[in-house]
Steps between C-alpha positions, in 0.01 A plus 500: 500500500828433678590137541730338751861462398492126579204451266665690215831317543334169409517566128665736256191501278285598795737793568481607135121484501488706819741759358302521174175554691656773714650673195166488318329649806759779506449561127123509541534750786735720293259485205209589729691801640599605149138465384372710792761767425397502135131535591581784739709668231217464246255655745735791565537557127123497451451748782764744380438763239648451160683832549700388803846363439535122510616354832861395531551142388510242775829317535469160347507208732766243424359208311384230738709183510395228263333203665712194549376225277567139566567315177310179555354501151493714189162645597648687798741696279218580257279616783779724628518667157121534486489650850696803382236591242214723606159334510629148561370308798721577799437159649680295236815489706287424803361190326852391404607540861196305617596218263854502637365514853276202428796308355706585808220385732467177303877443521496568874202263536686222318809567710297491822322182388833334425638611836185373674537163327864480610400582858219244485741236367750581775224479758389160366860376513534619860174327596620181332834517682322560830270203439799281410679613813193422716464159332869427559468612863193280561670203331817556703301517826314177412827323420654626822194393699513159332870467585429587863224240517731237350777593743256485792372161380858375464590622850187346654566174316861500615407580861223238502739242348760579764240472776371168362847349476605621843212332678 
């Protein structure tokens, strides 16, 4: 399940979860191959006579790398110890990773919600500034129009006064 680099670069915990999942998948695949080889070897032994010499020993595979555990709580270290024992549920680490993944999603949700609120607040401030600017513009145009009317009235009054006194 390859993920995009941009998605993984969002969080270190997300990277660790992804790495742990990939390592567990690799371990499960190695265990499956080892199990198939053991079954095949058992079948060969059953089919052979007891008089035939034993087959040469298979070279041992190097031990698979230990899964990376993320220490978010004490239960994850305990589950890592339990995972090594045979017969223990293999999905314990998976549940720990799911818990961490859920925590990471919750953190990202809170972060996104906070960012959304900041954007919403900024948008409201911009709308308020735009409304104030429009109000100021309308008020300025009314004042200017009023000044023009007063100037026109003054000019007409002056011209009419001059015409009255000249006659």
